[in-house]
DRENVOVO-479044 format. One record per residue (C-alpha): x, y, z; residue number from 0. Coordinates in pm, whole numbers. Example, Ala and Ser with C-alpha at 12.3 -4.5 7.8 and 13.67 -1.06 7.14 Angstrom:
BEGIN
node px=1230, py=-450, pz=780, gudo=0
node px=1367, py=-106, pz=714, gudo=1
//
This chain:
BEGIN
node px=3040, py=1665, pz=5160, gudo=0
node px=3066, py=2060, pz=5056, gudo=1
node px=2771, py=2230, pz=4909, gudo=2
node px=2454, py=2204, pz=4758, gudo=3
node px=2226, py=2516, pz=4853, gudo=4
node px=2430, py=2568, pz=5190, gudo=5
node px=2831, py=2671, pz=5158, gudo=6
node px=2819, py=2575, pz=4774, gudo=7
node px=2872, py=2916, pz=4697, gudo=8
node px=3185, py=3022, pz=4498, gudo=9
node px=3368, py=3184, pz=4816, gudo=10
node px=3287, py=2836, pz=4967, gudo=11
node px=3450, py=2657, pz=4702, gudo=12
node px=3766, py=2867, pz=4700, gudo=13
node px=3774, py=2827, pz=5063, gudo=14
node px=3782, py=2428, pz=4997, gudo=15
node px=4008, py=2480, pz=4675, gudo=16
node px=4281, py=2672, pz=4894, gudo=17
node px=4294, py=2366, pz=5139, gudo=18
node px=4257, py=2105, pz=4863, gudo=19
node px=4549, py=2257, pz=4645, gudo=20
node px=4835, py=1993, pz=4608, gudo=21
node px=4655, py=1744, pz=4856, gudo=22
node px=4484, py=1402, pz=4829, gudo=23
node px=4151, py=1306, pz=4979, gudo=24
node px=4262, py=1015, pz=5243, gudo=25
node px=4198, py=687, pz=5074, gudo=26
node px=3908, py=586, pz=5326, gudo=27
node px=3710, py=924, pz=5241, gudo=28
node px=3459, py=990, pz=4959, gudo=29
node px=3457, py=1380, pz=4929, gudo=30
node px=3148, py=1492, pz=4748, gudo=31
node px=3125, py=1880, pz=4600, gudo=32
node px=2816, py=1976, pz=4466, gudo=33
node px=2828, py=2389, pz=4347, gudo=34
node px=2484, py=2556, pz=4444, gudo=35
node px=2433, py=2630, pz=4101, gudo=36
node px=2523, py=2625, pz=3729, gudo=37
node px=2653, py=2985, pz=3709, gudo=38
node px=2900, py=2895, pz=4014, gudo=39
node px=2984, py=2544, pz=3848, gudo=40
node px=3074, py=2762, pz=3569, gudo=41
node px=3285, py=2995, pz=3750, gudo=42
node px=3442, py=2704, pz=3940, gudo=43
node px=3558, py=2557, pz=3650, gudo=44
node px=3674, py=2868, pz=3481, gudo=45
node px=3915, py=2978, pz=3767, gudo=46
node px=4058, py=2604, pz=3799, gudo=47
node px=3862, py=2525, pz=4110, gudo=48
node px=3714, py=2204, pz=3944, gudo=49
node px=4052, py=2082, pz=3846, gudo=50
node px=4185, py=2130, pz=4215, gudo=51
node px=3902, py=1932, pz=4332, gudo=52
node px=3936, py=1640, pz=4046, gudo=53
node px=4304, py=1647, pz=4116, gudo=54
node px=4237, py=1587, pz=4503, gudo=55
node px=4026, py=1301, pz=4466, gudo=56
node px=3707, py=1449, pz=4494, gudo=57
node px=3374, py=1377, pz=4311, gudo=58
node px=3240, py=1702, pz=4158, gudo=59
node px=2853, py=1638, pz=4109, gudo=60
node px=2598, py=1867, pz=3902, gudo=61
node px=2470, py=2173, pz=4040, gudo=62
node px=2165, py=2203, pz=4319, gudo=63
node px=2059, py=1956, pz=4554, gudo=64
node px=2282, py=1667, pz=4724, gudo=65
node px=2278, py=1431, pz=5002, gudo=66
node px=2157, py=1657, pz=5247, gudo=67
node px=1805, py=1592, pz=5214, gudo=68
node px=1853, py=1222, pz=5215, gudo=69
node px=1758, py=1127, pz=4859, gudo=70
node px=2052, py=1118, pz=4634, gudo=71
node px=2436, py=1179, pz=4552, gudo=72
node px=2602, py=1051, pz=4848, gudo=73
node px=2315, py=935, pz=5084, gudo=74
node px=2489, py=778, pz=5400, gudo=75
node px=2462, py=407, pz=5489, gudo=76
node px=2424, py=285, pz=5835, gudo=77
node px=2736, py=379, pz=6061, gudo=78
node px=2862, py=588, pz=5801, gudo=79
node px=2988, py=921, pz=5942, gudo=80
node px=3000, py=1243, pz=5755, gudo=81
node px=3125, py=1581, pz=5813, gudo=82
node px=2930, py=1837, pz=5576, gudo=83
node px=2855, py=2192, pz=5528, gudo=84
node px=2498, py=2142, pz=5536, gudo=85
node px=2232, py=2327, pz=5754, gudo=86
node px=2082, py=2073, pz=5940, gudo=87
node px=2192, py=1689, pz=6086, gudo=88
node px=1934, py=1545, pz=6256, gudo=89
node px=1899, py=1189, pz=6248, gudo=90
node px=1812, py=1041, pz=5926, gudo=91
node px=1874, py=1378, pz=5773, gudo=92
node px=2135, py=1239, pz=5502, gudo=93
node px=2021, py=894, pz=5514, gudo=94
node px=2007, py=597, pz=5732, gudo=95
node px=1921, py=700, pz=6101, gudo=96
node px=2220, py=494, pz=6195, gudo=97
node px=2457, py=736, pz=6056, gudo=98
node px=2645, py=1024, pz=6185, gudo=99
node px=2634, py=1404, pz=6064, gudo=100
node px=2865, py=1666, pz=6188, gudo=101
node px=2854, py=2026, pz=6049, gudo=102
node px=3118, py=2257, pz=5979, gudo=103
node px=3249, py=2541, pz=5723, gudo=104
node px=3411, py=2436, pz=5402, gudo=105
node px=3780, py=2470, pz=5532, gudo=106
node px=3709, py=2211, pz=5811, gudo=107
node px=3573, py=1980, pz=5552, gudo=108
node px=3841, py=2004, pz=5318, gudo=109
node px=4120, py=1934, pz=5583, gudo=110
node px=3904, py=1636, pz=5710, gudo=111
node px=3898, py=1522, pz=5388, gudo=112
node px=4259, py=1528, pz=5351, gudo=113
node px=4328, py=1373, pz=5710, gudo=114
node px=4073, py=1110, pz=5754, gudo=115
node px=3915, py=1263, pz=6054, gudo=116
node px=3785, py=1584, pz=6167, gudo=117
node px=4064, py=1823, pz=6153, gudo=118
node px=4108, py=2208, pz=6186, gudo=119
node px=4275, py=2350, pz=5880, gudo=120
node px=4458, py=2576, pz=6090, gudo=121
node px=4676, py=2301, pz=6249, gudo=122
//
């Protein structure tokens, strides 16, 4: 998961886009991207980032809050694992208390989405 109020800024989306350009999200992964605001969404749309995300297989949601609050759009089920750019990962924060959440920057999340495991984008 990349985005919402934490790490959903344009520079964060650009960082993820650079990793995802010409790549495909792993078949066992669902990559959700939520720009922080309507203004950022428009900028990402105009500079081609939204196309890059769609071409990679990512799901782009409307700007604003996302699954990090455990309420909607990608909430984790039992035993699901997520790597996210959110700012908190306490038990049950993103859904089921049996899920796991790892925190990382947008480049690490994007690389991990491609490989299907937590991955250093510099490697």
